C-alpha positions in Angstrom: -103.2 155.3 -116.4 -100.1 156.2 -118.3 -99.3 159.9 -118.2 -99.3 162.0 -121.3 -95.7 162.8 -120.8 -94.6 159.2 -120.7 -93.5 158.2 -124.2 -91.7 154.9 -124.7 -90.4 153.3 -127.9 -89.4 149.7 -128.5 -88.5 148.8 -124.9 -89.1 145.5 -123.2 -89.2 144.4 -119.6 -88.5 140.8 -118.4 -90.0 139.3 -115.3 -89.4 136.0 -113.5 -91.6 134.1 -111.0 -89.4 131.6 -109.0 -92.1 129.2 -107.8 -91.8 125.8 -106.1 -93.7 124.1 -108.9 -92.1 125.9 -111.9 -90.1 128.9 -113.1 -92.1 131.3 -115.2 -91.0 134.2 -117.3 -92.8 137.0 -119.2 -91.7 139.6 -121.7 -93.7 142.8 -121.5 -93.8 145.8 -123.8 -92.9 148.8 -121.8 -94.9 151.2 -123.9 -98.2 149.2 -124.2 -98.0 146.9 -121.1 -98.8 144.0 -123.5 -97.4 140.6 -122.5 -95.4 139.8 -125.7 -94.7 136.2 -124.7 -94.6 134.0 -121.6 -93.0 130.6 -120.8 -92.4 128.2 -118.0 -90.1 125.4 -117.1 -90.2 122.5 -116.4 -93.2 121.0 -118.3 -94.1 118.9 -115.2 -93.9 120.3 -111.7 -90.6 120.5 -110.0 -90.0 117.9 -107.3 -90.2 118.9 -103.7 -87.9 116.6 -101.7 -89.3 115.4 -98.4 -86.9 113.0 -96.6 -89.0 113.1 -93.4 -92.5 114.1 -92.6 -93.0 117.8 -92.6 -89.8 118.5 -94.6 -89.7 120.2 -98.0 -86.5 121.0 -99.9 -85.4 122.0 -103.4 -82.0 122.4 -105.0 -81.4 126.0 -105.9 -79.3 124.9 -108.9 -82.5 123.4 -110.3 -84.2 126.8 -110.1 -81.3 128.3 -112.0 -81.4 125.6 -114.6 -85.1 126.3 -115.3 -84.5 130.1 -115.3 -82.1 129.4 -118.2 -84.6 127.1 -119.9 -87.6 129.5 -119.7 -85.5 132.5 -120.7 -84.3 130.7 -123.9 -87.9 129.8 -124.7 -88.8 133.5 -124.4 -86.1 134.5 -126.8 -86.7 131.7 -129.3 -90.5 132.2 -129.3 -90.4 135.8 -130.6 -86.8 136.1 -131.8 -86.4 139.0 -129.3 -83.6 141.6 -129.7 -82.2 141.1 -126.2 -80.6 144.6 -126.3 -84.1 146.0 -126.1 -84.8 144.4 -122.7 -84.2 147.4 -120.4 -84.9 145.9 -117.0 -85.4 142.6 -115.1 -87.7 141.9 -112.2 -87.8 138.8 -109.9 -90.7 137.4 -107.9 -89.9 134.4 -105.7 -91.3 131.8 -103.3 -91.2 133.3 -99.8 -89.5 132.1 -96.6 -87.0 129.8 -98.2 -83.4 129.5 -96.9 -80.3 129.3 -99.2 -76.8 129.2 -97.7 -73.5 129.6 -99.4 -69.9 129.4 -98.3 -66.9 131.7 -98.9 -66.3 130.0 -102.2 -69.8 130.8 -103.3 -70.9 127.2 -103.2 -74.3 126.1 -102.1 -74.1 124.3 -98.8 -77.3 122.2 -98.9 -80.7 122.1 -100.6 -82.9 125.1 -99.8 -85.4 124.5 -96.9 -88.5 126.0 -98.6 -91.6 127.8 -97.5 -93.8 124.7 -96.7 -91.2 122.9 -94.6 -92.4 122.7 -91.0 -89.3 121.3 -89.2 -88.6 124.5 -87.3 -92.0 124.9 -85.7 -90.8 124.1 -82.1 -87.7 126.2 -82.5 -89.9 129.2 -83.4 -92.2 128.5 -80.4 -89.2 128.4 -78.0 -87.8 131.7 -79.4 -91.2 133.4 -79.1 -91.2 132.6 -75.3 -87.5 133.5 -74.9 -87.7 136.8 -76.6 -91.2 137.5 -75.2 -94.5 137.9 -77.0 -94.8 141.6 -76.3 -91.4 142.3 -77.8 -92.0 140.1 -80.8 -95.3 141.7 -81.7 -94.1 145.3 -81.1 -90.8 144.8 -83.1 -91.4 142.0 -85.7 -95.3 142.0 -85.8 -95.0 138.2 -85.8 -93.7 135.4 -83.8 -90.5 133.8 -85.2 -92.7 130.9 -86.0 -91.6 128.5 -88.8 -90.0 131.2 -90.9 -86.5 131.6 -92.4 -84.8 132.7 -89.2 -86.0 129.6 -87.4 -85.0 127.3 -90.2 -81.5 128.8 -90.0 -81.4 128.0 -86.3 -82.5 124.4 -87.1 -79.4 124.1 -89.4 -77.3 125.5 -86.5 -78.6 122.9 -84.1 -78.8 119.8 -86.3 -76.3 120.4 -89.1 -73.4 122.2 -87.3 -70.9 121.0 -89.9 -72.9 122.9 -92.6 -73.6 125.9 -90.3 -69.9 126.4 -89.6 -69.3 127.0 -93.3 -71.9 129.6 -93.9 -70.8 132.9 -95.5 -74.1 134.4 -96.4 -77.8 133.4 -96.3 -80.3 134.3 -99.0 -83.9 134.0 -99.8 -84.8 132.3 -103.1 -85.1 135.5 -105.0 -81.8 136.8 -103.6 -80.1 133.6 -104.9 -81.4 134.1 -108.4 -80.4 137.8 -108.4 -77.0 136.8 -107.2 -76.6 134.3 -110.0 -77.5 137.0 -112.4 -75.4 139.9 -111.0 -72.7 138.4 -108.7 -74.1 140.8 -106.0 -75.3 139.2 -102.7 -78.1 141.4 -101.6 -81.5 141.2 -100.0 -84.4 143.7 -99.3 -86.1 144.9 -96.2 -89.3 143.4 -97.5 -87.6 140.1 -97.9 -86.2 140.2 -94.3 -89.6 141.0 -92.9 -90.8 137.7 -94.5 -87.9 135.9 -92.8 -88.8 137.5 -89.4 -85.5 139.3 -89.5 -86.8 142.9 -89.7 -87.4 145.2 -86.8 -90.4 147.3 -87.8 -89.8 149.8 -84.9 -86.1 150.4 -85.6 -86.6 150.1 -89.4 -83.5 147.8 -89.6 -82.4 144.2 -89.3 -83.8 142.4 -86.3 -80.6 141.8 -84.5 -82.4 140.6 -81.4 -83.7 137.5 -83.3 -80.2 136.8 -84.6 -78.8 137.1 -81.0 -81.5 134.9 -79.6 -80.5 132.2 -82.0 -76.8 132.8 -81.6 -76.5 133.6 -85.3 -73.8 135.9 -86.7 -75.0 139.3 -87.9 -72.5 138.9 -90.8 -74.7 136.3 -92.5 -77.2 139.0 -93.6 -76.5 140.3 -97.0 -76.2 144.0 -98.0 -79.7 145.7 -98.2 -81.2 147.1 -101.4 -84.6 148.8 -101.8 -87.3 146.6 -103.5 -87.5 149.0 -106.4 -83.9 150.0 -107.2 -80.8 149.2 -109.3 -79.7 145.9 -107.7 -77.0 145.0 -110.1 -76.6 144.1 -113.7 -76.2 140.8 -115.7 -72.6 139.6 -115.6 -71.2 138.3 -118.9 -71.3 134.8 -117.6 -74.9 135.0 -116.6 -75.9 136.8 -119.8 -74.2 134.0 -121.8 -76.0 131.3 -119.9 -79.4 133.0 -120.3 -78.9 134.3 -123.8 -79.4 137.9 -122.7 -77.4 141.1 -123.1 -74.7 141.8 -120.5 -75.3 144.8 -118.2 -79.1 144.5 -118.3 -80.1 145.8 -114.9 -82.1 143.9 -112.2 -84.4 146.6 -110.7 -86.9 144.8 -108.6 -87.3 141.7 -106.4 -90.2 140.7 -104.0 -91.8 137.7 -102.5 -94.5 136.1 -104.6 -97.5 137.3 -102.6 -96.5 141.0 -102.3 -95.6 140.7 -106.0 -99.0 139.2 -106.8 -100.7 142.1 -105.0 -98.5 144.5 -107.0 -99.4 142.8 -110.3 -103.1 143.4 -109.5 -102.5 147.1 -108.6 -103.2 146.3 -104.9 -101.1 149.0 -103.2 -103.3 150.9 -100.8 -105.1 150.4 -97.5 -108.3 148.3 -97.8 -107.3 146.7 -101.1 -107.1 142.8 -101.2 -105.4 140.3 -103.5 -105.8 136.5 -103.6 -104.1 133.6 -105.1 -104.8 129.8 -105.2 -101.7 128.1 -106.6 -99.8 125.5 -104.6 -100.9 127.5 -101.5 -103.9 129.7 -101.1 -103.3 133.3 -100.0 -105.4 136.3 -99.2 -103.3 139.4 -98.9 -104.7 142.8 -97.7 -103.0 146.2 -97.4 -103.0 148.3 -94.2 -101.2 151.4 -93.1 -101.4 150.4 -89.5 -98.6 148.5 -87.7 -101.0 146.0 -86.2 -100.5 142.3 -85.6 -102.6 139.2 -84.9 -101.8 138.0 -81.4 -101.6 134.3 -82.3 -99.6 134.9 -85.5 -102.2 133.0 -87.5 -102.1 135.8 -90.0 -98.8 137.5 -90.6 -97.7 141.0 -91.3 -94.9 142.0 -93.7 -93.6 145.1 -95.4 -95.4 145.7 -98.7 -93.5 146.5 -101.9 -94.4 150.2 -101.8 -93.8 150.6 -98.1 -91.8 153.7 -97.0 -91.1 155.0 -93.5 -93.1 158.2 -94.3 -96.0 156.4 -96.0 -96.2 152.9 -94.5 -97.8 150.0 -96.3 -98.0 146.6 -94.6 -99.2 143.3 -96.2 -101.6 141.3 -94.0 -101.1 137.7 -95.2 -103.3 134.7 -94.7 -101.7 131.5 -96.1 -103.2 128.1 -96.5 -100.5 125.6 -97.5 -102.7 123.0 -99.1 -104.8 124.3 -102.0 -104.0 123.6 -105.6 -101.4 121.0 -104.5 -104.4 118.9 -103.4 -106.0 119.3 -106.8 -102.6 118.3 -108.3 -102.4 115.3 -106.0 -105.8 114.1 -107.0 -104.9 114.5 -110.7 -101.6 112.7 -110.5 -102.4 109.9 -108.0 -106.1 109.1 -108.3 -107.4 110.2 -111.7 -104.6 109.6 -114.3 -104.1 105.8 -113.8 -106.1 105.1 -117.0 -105.9 108.2 -119.1 -104.3 111.6 -118.9 -106.7 114.1 -117.4 -106.4 117.9 -117.3 -107.7 120.5 -114.8 -110.4 121.8 -117.2 -111.9 118.3 -117.3 -111.7 117.9 -113.6 -113.6 121.2 -113.2 -116.2 120.1 -115.7 -116.7 116.9 -113.7 -116.9 118.8 -110.4 -119.6 121.0 -111.8 -121.9 117.9 -112.0 -122.1 117.7 -108.2 -124.4 119.9 -106.2 -123.4 122.7 -103.8 -122.3 121.0 -100.6 -121.3 117.8 -102.5 -124.1 115.9 -100.8 -122.4 116.1 -97.4 -118.9 115.1 -98.5 -116.4 117.2 -96.6 -112.7 117.8 -97.3 -110.2 119.4 -95.0 -107.4 120.3 -97.4 -104.5 120.7 -95.0 -102.1 118.0 -96.2 -99.1 120.2 -97.0 -97.4 120.6 -93.6 -98.1 122.7 -90.5 -100.6 125.5 -91.0 -100.0 129.0 -89.6 -103.7 129.6 -89.4 -103.9 126.8 -86.8 -100.9 128.1 -84.9 -98.6 125.7 -86.8 -100.5 122.5 -86.1 -100.3 119.9 -88.8 -103.8 118.2 -88.9 -103.4 116.6 -92.3 -105.9 116.3 -95.2 -109.1 114.5 -94.4 -112.1 113.3 -96.4 -115.1 113.0 -94.1 -118.6 111.5 -94.6 -117.7 109.5 -97.7 -120.6 107.2 -98.7 -120.0 104.6 -101.3 -123.5 104.5 -102.6 -123.9 108.3 -102.8 -120.6 109.9 -103.7 -118.9 109.9 -107.1 -115.7 111.4 -108.5 -117.7 114.6 -109.2 -118.6 114.9 -105.5 -115.0 114.4 -104.5 -113.7 117.0 -106.9 -116.3 119.5 -105.9 -115.7 118.9 -102.2 -112.0 119.5 -102.7 -112.7 122.9 -104.3 -115.2 123.8 -101.7 -112.9 122.7 -98.9 -110.2 125.0 -100.2 -112.7 127.9 -100.4 -113.9 127.2 -96.9 -110.3 127.2 -95.6 -109.7 130.6 -97.1 -113.0 131.9 -95.7 -111.9 130.6 -92.2 -108.7 132.7 -92.4 -110.5 135.7 -93.9 -112.7 135.8 -90.8 -109.5 136.1 -88.7 -108.4 139.0 -90.8 -111.8 140.7 -90.4 -111.4 140.5 -86.6 -108.1 142.5 -87.1 -110.2 145.3 -88.8 -109.6 144.2 -92.5 -112.7 145.1 -94.4 -113.6 142.8 -97.3 -115.8 144.0 -100.1 -113.8 143.5 -103.3 -111.0 141.0 -103.9 -108.7 140.9 -106.9 -107.0 137.8 -108.3 -105.2 136.7 -111.4 -107.2 134.6 -113.9 -104.9 131.6 -113.2 -104.5 128.4 -111.2 -107.7 127.5 -109.3 -109.3 130.9 -110.2 -109.6 129.6 -113.7 -112.3 127.2 -112.4 -115.9 128.5 -112.7 -116.8 126.2 -109.8 -114.0 127.6 -107.6 -114.3 131.3 -108.4 -118.1 131.4 -108.0 -117.9 129.4 -104.7 -115.2 131.8 -103.5 -117.5 134.8 -104.1 -120.6 133.1 -102.7 -118.8 131.9 -99.5 -116.8 135.1 -98.7 -119.7 137.4 -99.8 -117.2 139.6 -101.7 -117.1 140.6 -105.3 -114.2 139.0 -107.1 -112.3 140.7 -110.0 -110.2 138.5 -112.2 -107.3 140.0 -114.2 -105.1 138.8 -117.1 -101.9 139.0 -115.1 -99.3 136.7 -113.5 -96.4 136.8 -111.1 -93.8 137.1 -113.9 -95.7 139.8 -115.8 -96.1 141.7 -112.6 -92.4 141.4 -111.8 -91.7 142.8 -115.3 -94.0 145.8 -114.8 -92.4 146.4 -111.4 -88.9 146.3 -113.0 -90.0 149.2 -115.3 -90.8 151.3 -112.3 -87.6 150.3 -110.5 -85.6 151.3 -113.5 -87.3 154.7 -113.7 -88.9 153.9 -117.1 -92.3 154.5 -115.4 -92.2 157.7 -113.4 -95.1 156.9 -111.2 -95.9 153.4 -109.8 -99.4 153.6 -111.3 -97.9 153.9 -114.7 -96.8 150.3 -114.4 -100.4 149.1 -114.9 -100.9 150.3 -118.4 -102.5 147.5 -120.4 -103.6 145.6 -117.3 -106.9 143.9 -118.4 -109.8 142.8 -116.2 -111.2 139.5 -117.5 -114.4 139.3 -115.5 -116.2 140.2 -112.2 -117.9 137.6 -110.2 -120.6 138.6 -107.6 -122.2 136.5 -104.9 -125.3 134.6 -106.0 -128.0 135.1 -103.4 -129.4 131.6 -103.6 -125.9 130.1 -103.5 -125.0 132.2 -100.5 -127.9 130.8 -98.5 -127.0 127.2 -99.4 -123.4 127.7 -98.5 -124.1 129.0 -95.0 -125.2 125.6 -93.8 -122.5 123.8 -95.8 -119.8 126.0 -94.3 -121.2 125.6 -90.8 -120.9 121.7 -91.2 -117.4 122.0 -92.6 -116.4 124.3 -89.7 -117.8 121.9 -87.1 -115.8 119.1 -88.7 -112.6 121.2 -88.6 -113.1 122.3 -85.0 -113.2 118.6 -84.0 -109.8 118.1 -85.4 -108.1 121.2 -83.9 
């Protein structure tokens, strides 16, 4: 609720979501919380370059190009007076690695979140540093995160490594292009496994284990803070007003949780975009001993009042739906996701025994970084149709999230209510009803997005909103989905069969 003393006039907040499929932007009214306009770029999904199996790279210059495009769409759509934009917030794809030299030139394409080339490097470091030390200090193993990716560059691309001046996460890169300031956040470093939770500082032990210079780490800035202002050059490129402050940056999943008002212990957020994520909040510094579920600093974490994000990630969710759309279903006519969902609805719960394991987007943390690939099992030519395949895909994705949620429950995470944005796969009635039926949780869907959440957060970071809860003025709940008792019974056996199939492949 907005406080009675909070009176705002004619102010706007601008938020960006730097994804791996597109760059999104939203302009939000600071006084009403209304999303004035939103845009995205490009029209078709950005390419993920994969030169070798398990690799995933993108050119950061392409991100910046689409930041410019989507910003100009925002301005043209509503003929916005850019002087009234009072703050900018940035949400970004987590775990990516951007490297620049002393001349501020990008040294190579970014190794992004779903790249799995550094799995073995992370495993070796976990043994070398010691599991007890890793779990006490970093609440995770080094795994396949940003620090391990940097070590891969050191080992396999020494000519590039020797030129590094600073490393950045994707959101740090965009903020740097806007402000000229090379900075990162504690929350961001925790995603990179470069944060020491016990010392509340940079994880120097990880850098030392990898033989990486401490100087590569940028200056720290709080998640909500004045992090720089638009340079004239950036403002000219974007079409915005110089000196507009950047007052917030966070990884996409912590930001998604913020956009849903998920800030306190026991609250849970979910997404089902390219990857599928369930993200719960805890005030306990507790880890999962196999690092199948990961712990990061949440956006509102403080030393005095800790908040940790417990993150389950499934790499292959909506990207599987997208693959089906682009490779199997569009060879005759263009088909959209709404039509795909309508077709899926024709098949019964359980898809008449057709099972899909949706793990075709690299190594999965939930399986201790194994890459088992995507599999379609029990396909019968005389029984199954396109409808069965489309439904089995959606059910397989739900089952994979249920599998991870059970790991979180063993950590003490209680699941009664889950919040999600009414977007991506949660737009699908088949998907969101199956999600509630299979998890047994009520599901609240909200009219929000990563970019509008980043805009709201920027308002708090700029001090326009005096309390963090003031940021959620105008946030609208679209619907609540509750488990259907009959469906719950049917899905128990279906999930059991899916789980048996999965276990045979682990």
